[in-house]
mmJSON file of the N, C-alpha and C atoms, coordinates in Angstrom:
{"data_MODEL":{"atom_site":{
"group_PDB":["ATOM","ATOM","ATOM","ATOM","ATOM","ATOM","ATOM","ATOM","ATOM","ATOM","ATOM","ATOM","ATOM","ATOM","ATOM","ATOM","ATOM","ATOM","ATOM","ATOM","ATOM","ATOM","ATOM","ATOM","ATOM","ATOM","ATOM","ATOM","ATOM","ATOM","ATOM","ATOM","ATOM","ATOM","ATOM","ATOM","ATOM","ATOM","ATOM","ATOM","ATOM","ATOM","ATOM","ATOM","ATOM","ATOM","ATOM","ATOM","ATOM","ATOM","ATOM","ATOM","ATOM","ATOM","ATOM","ATOM","ATOM","ATOM","ATOM","ATOM","ATOM","ATOM","ATOM","ATOM","ATOM","ATOM","ATOM","ATOM","ATOM","ATOM","ATOM","ATOM","ATOM","ATOM","ATOM","ATOM","ATOM","ATOM","ATOM","ATOM","ATOM","ATOM","ATOM","ATOM","ATOM","ATOM","ATOM","ATOM","ATOM","ATOM","ATOM","ATOM","ATOM","ATOM","ATOM","ATOM","ATOM","ATOM","ATOM","ATOM","ATOM","ATOM","ATOM","ATOM","ATOM","ATOM","ATOM","ATOM","ATOM","ATOM","ATOM","ATOM","ATOM","ATOM","ATOM","ATOM","ATOM","ATOM","ATOM","ATOM","ATOM","ATOM","ATOM","ATOM","ATOM","ATOM"],
"id":[1,2,3,4,5,6,7,8,9,10,11,12,13,14,15,16,17,18,19,20,21,22,23,24,25,26,27,28,29,30,31,32,33,34,35,36,37,38,39,40,41,42,43,44,45,46,47,48,49,50,51,52,53,54,55,56,57,58,59,60,61,62,63,64,65,66,67,68,69,70,71,72,73,74,75,76,77,78,79,80,81,82,83,84,85,86,87,88,89,90,91,92,93,94,95,96,97,98,99,100,101,102,103,104,105,106,107,108,109,110,111,112,113,114,115,116,117,118,119,120,121,122,123,124,125,126],
"type_symbol":["N","C","C","N","C","C","N","C","C","N","C","C","N","C","C","N","C","C","N","C","C","N","C","C","N","C","C","N","C","C","N","C","C","N","C","C","N","C","C","N","C","C","N","C","C","N","C","C","N","C","C","N","C","C","N","C","C","N","C","C","N","C","C","N","C","C","N","C","C","N","C","C","N","C","C","N","C","C","N","C","C","N","C","C","N","C","C","N","C","C","N","C","C","N","C","C","N","C","C","N","C","C","N","C","C","N","C","C","N","C","C","N","C","C","N","C","C","N","C","C","N","C","C","N","C","C"],
"label_atom_id":["N","CA","C","N","CA","C","N","CA","C","N","CA","C","N","CA","C","N","CA","C","N","CA","C","N","CA","C","N","CA","C","N","CA","C","N","CA","C","N","CA","C","N","CA","C","N","CA","C","N","CA","C","N","CA","C","N","CA","C","N","CA","C","N","CA","C","N","CA","C","N","CA","C","N","CA","C","N","CA","C","N","CA","C","N","CA","C","N","CA","C","N","CA","C","N","CA","C","N","CA","C","N","CA","C","N","CA","C","N","CA","C","N","CA","C","N","CA","C","N","CA","C","N","CA","C","N","CA","C","N","CA","C","N","CA","C","N","CA","C","N","CA","C","N","CA","C"],
"label_alt_id":[null,null,null,null,null,null,null,null,null,null,null,null,null,null,null,null,null,null,null,null,null,null,null,null,null,null,null,null,null,null,null,null,null,null,null,null,null,null,null,null,null,null,null,null,null,null,null,null,null,null,null,null,null,null,null,null,null,null,null,null,null,null,null,null,null,null,null,null,null,null,null,null,null,null,null,null,null,null,null,null,null,null,null,null,null,null,null,null,null,null,null,null,null,null,null,null,null,null,null,null,null,null,null,null,null,null,null,null,null,null,null,null,null,null,null,null,null,null,null,null,null,null,null,null,null,null],
"label_comp_id":["MET","MET","MET","GLU","GLU","GLU","GLN","GLN","GLN","TRP","TRP","TRP","LEU","LEU","LEU","ASN","ASN","ASN","LEU","LEU","LEU","VAL","VAL","VAL","GLN","GLN","GLN","GLU","GLU","GLU","ILE","ILE","ILE","GLY","GLY","GLY","PHE","PHE","PHE","PRO","PRO","PRO","ILE","ILE","ILE","PHE","PHE","PHE","VAL","VAL","VAL","SER","SER","SER","PHE","PHE","PHE","TYR","TYR","TYR","LEU","LEU","LEU","LEU","LEU","LEU","HIS","HIS","HIS","ARG","ARG","ARG","LEU","LEU","LEU","GLU","GLU","GLU","ALA","ALA","ALA","LYS","LYS","LYS","LEU","LEU","LEU","VAL","VAL","VAL","ALA","ALA","ALA","ILE","ILE","ILE","HIS","HIS","HIS","ASP","ASP","ASP","VAL","VAL","VAL","LEU","LEU","LEU","VAL","VAL","VAL","SER","SER","SER","LEU","LEU","LEU","LYS","LYS","LYS","LEU","LEU","LEU","LYS","LYS","LYS"],
"label_asym_id":["A","A","A","A","A","A","A","A","A","A","A","A","A","A","A","A","A","A","A","A","A","A","A","A","A","A","A","A","A","A","A","A","A","A","A","A","A","A","A","A","A","A","A","A","A","A","A","A","A","A","A","A","A","A","A","A","A","A","A","A","A","A","A","A","A","A","A","A","A","A","A","A","A","A","A","A","A","A","A","A","A","A","A","A","A","A","A","A","A","A","A","A","A","A","A","A","A","A","A","A","A","A","A","A","A","A","A","A","A","A","A","A","A","A","A","A","A","A","A","A","A","A","A","A","A","A"],
"label_entity_id":["1","1","1","1","1","1","1","1","1","1","1","1","1","1","1","1","1","1","1","1","1","1","1","1","1","1","1","1","1","1","1","1","1","1","1","1","1","1","1","1","1","1","1","1","1","1","1","1","1","1","1","1","1","1","1","1","1","1","1","1","1","1","1","1","1","1","1","1","1","1","1","1","1","1","1","1","1","1","1","1","1","1","1","1","1","1","1","1","1","1","1","1","1","1","1","1","1","1","1","1","1","1","1","1","1","1","1","1","1","1","1","1","1","1","1","1","1","1","1","1","1","1","1","1","1","1"],
"label_seq_id":[1,1,1,2,2,2,3,3,3,4,4,4,5,5,5,6,6,6,7,7,7,8,8,8,9,9,9,10,10,10,11,11,11,12,12,12,13,13,13,14,14,14,15,15,15,16,16,16,17,17,17,18,18,18,19,19,19,20,20,20,21,21,21,22,22,22,23,23,23,24,24,24,25,25,25,26,26,26,27,27,27,28,28,28,29,29,29,30,30,30,31,31,31,32,32,32,33,33,33,34,34,34,35,35,35,36,36,36,37,37,37,38,38,38,39,39,39,40,40,40,41,41,41,42,42,42],
"pdbx_PDB_ins_code":[null,null,null,null,null,null,null,null,null,null,null,null,null,null,null,null,null,null,null,null,null,null,null,null,null,null,null,null,null,null,null,null,null,null,null,null,null,null,null,null,null,null,null,null,null,null,null,null,null,null,null,null,null,null,null,null,null,null,null,null,null,null,null,null,null,null,null,null,null,null,null,null,null,null,null,null,null,null,null,null,null,null,null,null,null,null,null,null,null,null,null,null,null,null,null,null,null,null,null,null,null,null,null,null,null,null,null,null,null,null,null,null,null,null,null,null,null,null,null,null,null,null,null,null,null,null],
"Cartn_x":[0.832,0.0,0.872,1.938,2.828,3.509,3.791,4.403,3.452,2.162,1.178,1.084,1.131,1.056,2.257,3.431,4.632,4.535,3.985,3.833,2.907,1.793,0.852,1.493,2.236,2.872,3.932,4.696,5.811,5.381,4.347,3.943,2.595,1.628,0.266,0.157,0.791,0.701,1.317,2.528,3.074,2.214,1.613,0.733,-0.478,-1.064,-2.22,-1.864,-0.725,-0.298,-0.06,0.548,0.802,-0.495,-1.474,-2.757,-3.463,-3.38,-4.013,-3.388,-2.065,-1.384,-1.646,-1.688,-1.997,-3.411,-4.334,-5.716,-5.792,-5.091,-5.081,-4.422,-3.324,-2.62,-3.491,-4.227,-5.095,-6.161,-6.734,-7.761,-7.18,-5.965,-5.335,-4.982,-4.543,-4.226,-5.474,-6.586,-7.843,-8.244,-8.075,-8.413,-7.522,-6.24,-5.318,-5.703,-6.034,-6.445,-7.689,-8.657,-9.889,-9.61,-8.727,-8.381,-7.684,-6.768,-6.06,-7.01,-7.947,-8.921,-9.799,-10.209,-11.056,-10.285,-8.989,-8.181,-8.016,-7.882,-7.718,-8.983,-10.142,-11.407,-11.741,-11.1,-11.409,-10.771],
"Cartn_y":[-1.2,0.0,1.257,1.214,2.377,2.645,1.569,1.742,2.462,2.129,2.802,4.276,4.579,5.973,6.753,6.159,6.816,7.002,5.999,6.091,7.233,7.363,8.447,9.795,9.884,11.15,11.543,10.582,10.888,11.06,10.347,10.38,11.047,10.707,11.207,12.706,13.254,14.697,15.502,15.167,15.92,15.8,14.638,14.477,15.377,15.418,16.277,17.742,18.178,19.573,19.864,18.93,19.123,19.272,18.409,18.515,19.816,20.247,21.507,22.685,22.715,23.812,23.779,22.584,22.483,22.958,22.666,23.115,24.641,25.255,26.722,27.32,26.726,27.219,27.086,25.981,25.778,26.866,27.23,28.277,29.603,29.906,31.154,31.111,29.952,29.825,29.959,29.429,29.573,31.043,31.76,33.187,33.963,33.657,34.323,33.999,32.756,32.354,33.112,33.231,33.95,35.415,36.038,37.438,37.566,36.662,36.726,36.511,35.607,35.372,36.6,37.224,38.415,39.571,39.682,40.728,40.459,39.192,38.834,39.151,39.0,39.22,40.692,41.564,43.004,43.639],
"Cartn_z":[0.0,0.0,0.0,0.759,0.837,-0.505,-1.25,-2.565,-3.521,-3.45,-4.297,-3.959,-2.668,-2.241,-2.766,-2.678,-3.206,-4.72,-5.411,-6.86,-7.238,-6.539,-6.815,-6.517,-5.443,-5.087,-6.104,-6.58,-7.479,-8.927,-9.344,-10.751,-10.937,-10.119,-10.286,-10.133,-9.128,-8.893,-10.032,-10.494,-11.639,-12.897,-13.112,-14.272,-14.127,-12.935,-12.69,-12.925,-12.41,-12.588,-14.067,-14.78,-16.211,-16.99,-16.716,-17.412,-17.077,-15.825,-15.427,-16.177,-16.235,-16.921,-18.424,-19.011,-20.438,-20.73,-19.844,-20.026,-19.988,-19.049,-18.97,-20.202,-20.643,-21.826,-23.066,-23.162,-24.318,-24.398,-23.273,-23.264,-23.75,-23.342,-23.773,-25.259,-25.741,-27.163,-28.026,-27.561,-28.302,-28.359,-27.26,-27.242,-28.212,-28.231,-29.158,-30.6,-30.867,-32.212,-32.651,-31.771,-32.111,-32.436,-31.674,-31.937,-33.287,-33.571,-34.853,-36.024,-35.884,-36.95,-37.143,-36.048,-36.175,-36.81,-36.526,-37.162,-38.654,-39.005,-40.411,-41.202,-40.581,-41.281,-41.445,-40.695,-40.774,-41.978],
"occupancy":[1.0,1.0,1.0,1.0,1.0,1.0,1.0,1.0,1.0,1.0,1.0,1.0,1.0,1.0,1.0,1.0,1.0,1.0,1.0,1.0,1.0,1.0,1.0,1.0,1.0,1.0,1.0,1.0,1.0,1.0,1.0,1.0,1.0,1.0,1.0,1.0,1.0,1.0,1.0,1.0,1.0,1.0,1.0,1.0,1.0,1.0,1.0,1.0,1.0,1.0,1.0,1.0,1.0,1.0,1.0,1.0,1.0,1.0,1.0,1.0,1.0,1.0,1.0,1.0,1.0,1.0,1.0,1.0,1.0,1.0,1.0,1.0,1.0,1.0,1.0,1.0,1.0,1.0,1.0,1.0,1.0,1.0,1.0,1.0,1.0,1.0,1.0,1.0,1.0,1.0,1.0,1.0,1.0,1.0,1.0,1.0,1.0,1.0,1.0,1.0,1.0,1.0,1.0,1.0,1.0,1.0,1.0,1.0,1.0,1.0,1.0,1.0,1.0,1.0,1.0,1.0,1.0,1.0,1.0,1.0,1.0,1.0,1.0,1.0,1.0,1.0],
"B_iso_or_equiv":[0.0,0.0,0.0,0.0,0.0,0.0,0.0,0.0,0.0,0.0,0.0,0.0,0.0,0.0,0.0,0.0,0.0,0.0,0.0,0.0,0.0,0.0,0.0,0.0,0.0,0.0,0.0,0.0,0.0,0.0,0.0,0.0,0.0,0.0,0.0,0.0,0.0,0.0,0.0,0.0,0.0,0.0,0.0,0.0,0.0,0.0,0.0,0.0,0.0,0.0,0.0,0.0,0.0,0.0,0.0,0.0,0.0,0.0,0.0,0.0,0.0,0.0,0.0,0.0,0.0,0.0,0.0,0.0,0.0,0.0,0.0,0.0,0.0,0.0,0.0,0.0,0.0,0.0,0.0,0.0,0.0,0.0,0.0,0.0,0.0,0.0,0.0,0.0,0.0,0.0,0.0,0.0,0.0,0.0,0.0,0.0,0.0,0.0,0.0,0.0,0.0,0.0,0.0,0.0,0.0,0.0,0.0,0.0,0.0,0.0,0.0,0.0,0.0,0.0,0.0,0.0,0.0,0.0,0.0,0.0,0.0,0.0,0.0,0.0,0.0,0.0],
"pdbx_formal_charge":[null,null,null,null,null,null,null,null,null,null,null,null,null,null,null,null,null,null,null,null,null,null,null,null,null,null,null,null,null,null,null,null,null,null,null,null,null,null,null,null,null,null,null,null,null,null,null,null,null,null,null,null,null,null,null,null,null,null,null,null,null,null,null,null,null,null,null,null,null,null,null,null,null,null,null,null,null,null,null,null,null,null,null,null,null,null,null,null,null,null,null,null,null,null,null,null,null,null,null,null,null,null,null,null,null,null,null,null,null,null,null,null,null,null,null,null,null,null,null,null,null,null,null,null,null,null],
"auth_seq_id":[1,1,1,2,2,2,3,3,3,4,4,4,5,5,5,6,6,6,7,7,7,8,8,8,9,9,9,10,10,10,11,11,11,12,12,12,13,13,13,14,14,14,15,15,15,16,16,16,17,17,17,18,18,18,19,19,19,20,20,20,21,21,21,22,22,22,23,23,23,24,24,24,25,25,25,26,26,26,27,27,27,28,28,28,29,29,29,30,30,30,31,31,31,32,32,32,33,33,33,34,34,34,35,35,35,36,36,36,37,37,37,38,38,38,39,39,39,40,40,40,41,41,41,42,42,42],
"auth_comp_id":["MET","MET","MET","GLU","GLU","GLU","GLN","GLN","GLN","TRP","TRP","TRP","LEU","LEU","LEU","ASN","ASN","ASN","LEU","LEU","LEU","VAL","VAL","VAL","GLN","GLN","GLN","GLU","GLU","GLU","ILE","ILE","ILE","GLY","GLY","GLY","PHE","PHE","PHE","PRO","PRO","PRO","ILE","ILE","ILE","PHE","PHE","PHE","VAL","VAL","VAL","SER","SER","SER","PHE","PHE","PHE","TYR","TYR","TYR","LEU","LEU","LEU","LEU","LEU","LEU","HIS","HIS","HIS","ARG","ARG","ARG","LEU","LEU","LEU","GLU","GLU","GLU","ALA","ALA","ALA","LYS","LYS","LYS","LEU","LEU","LEU","VAL","VAL","VAL","ALA","ALA","ALA","ILE","ILE","ILE","HIS","HIS","HIS","ASP","ASP","ASP","VAL","VAL","VAL","LEU","LEU","LEU","VAL","VAL","VAL","SER","SER","SER","LEU","LEU","LEU","LYS","LYS","LYS","LEU","LEU","LEU","LYS","LYS","LYS"],
"auth_asym_id":["A","A","A","A","A","A","A","A","A","A","A","A","A","A","A","A","A","A","A","A","A","A","A","A","A","A","A","A","A","A","A","A","A","A","A","A","A","A","A","A","A","A","A","A","A","A","A","A","A","A","A","A","A","A","A","A","A","A","A","A","A","A","A","A","A","A","A","A","A","A","A","A","A","A","A","A","A","A","A","A","A","A","A","A","A","A","A","A","A","A","A","A","A","A","A","A","A","A","A","A","A","A","A","A","A","A","A","A","A","A","A","A","A","A","A","A","A","A","A","A","A","A","A","A","A","A"],
"auth_atom_id":["N","CA","C","N","CA","C","N","CA","C","N","CA","C","N","CA","C","N","CA","C","N","CA","C","N","CA","C","N","CA","C","N","CA","C","N","CA","C","N","CA","C","N","CA","C","N","CA","C","N","CA","C","N","CA","C","N","CA","C","N","CA","C","N","CA","C","N","CA","C","N","CA","C","N","CA","C","N","CA","C","N","CA","C","N","CA","C","N","CA","C","N","CA","C","N","CA","C","N","CA","C","N","CA","C","N","CA","C","N","CA","C","N","CA","C","N","CA","C","N","CA","C","N","CA","C","N","CA","C","N","CA","C","N","CA","C","N","CA","C","N","CA","C","N","CA","C"],
"pdbx_PDB_model_num":[1,1,1,1,1,1,1,1,1,1,1,1,1,1,1,1,1,1,1,1,1,1,1,1,1,1,1,1,1,1,1,1,1,1,1,1,1,1,1,1,1,1,1,1,1,1,1,1,1,1,1,1,1,1,1,1,1,1,1,1,1,1,1,1,1,1,1,1,1,1,1,1,1,1,1,1,1,1,1,1,1,1,1,1,1,1,1,1,1,1,1,1,1,1,1,1,1,1,1,1,1,1,1,1,1,1,1,1,1,1,1,1,1,1,1,1,1,1,1,1,1,1,1,1,1,1]
}}}
């Protein structure tokens, strides 16, 4: 049981943080894309 806990702490947490940061970055990239498309259409 202790080995599983160590595995989650060492691998699971960094994976969770990575997915969270990628999700935030994706939202910002979509916003930038929308602005660029709107500028192109003007």
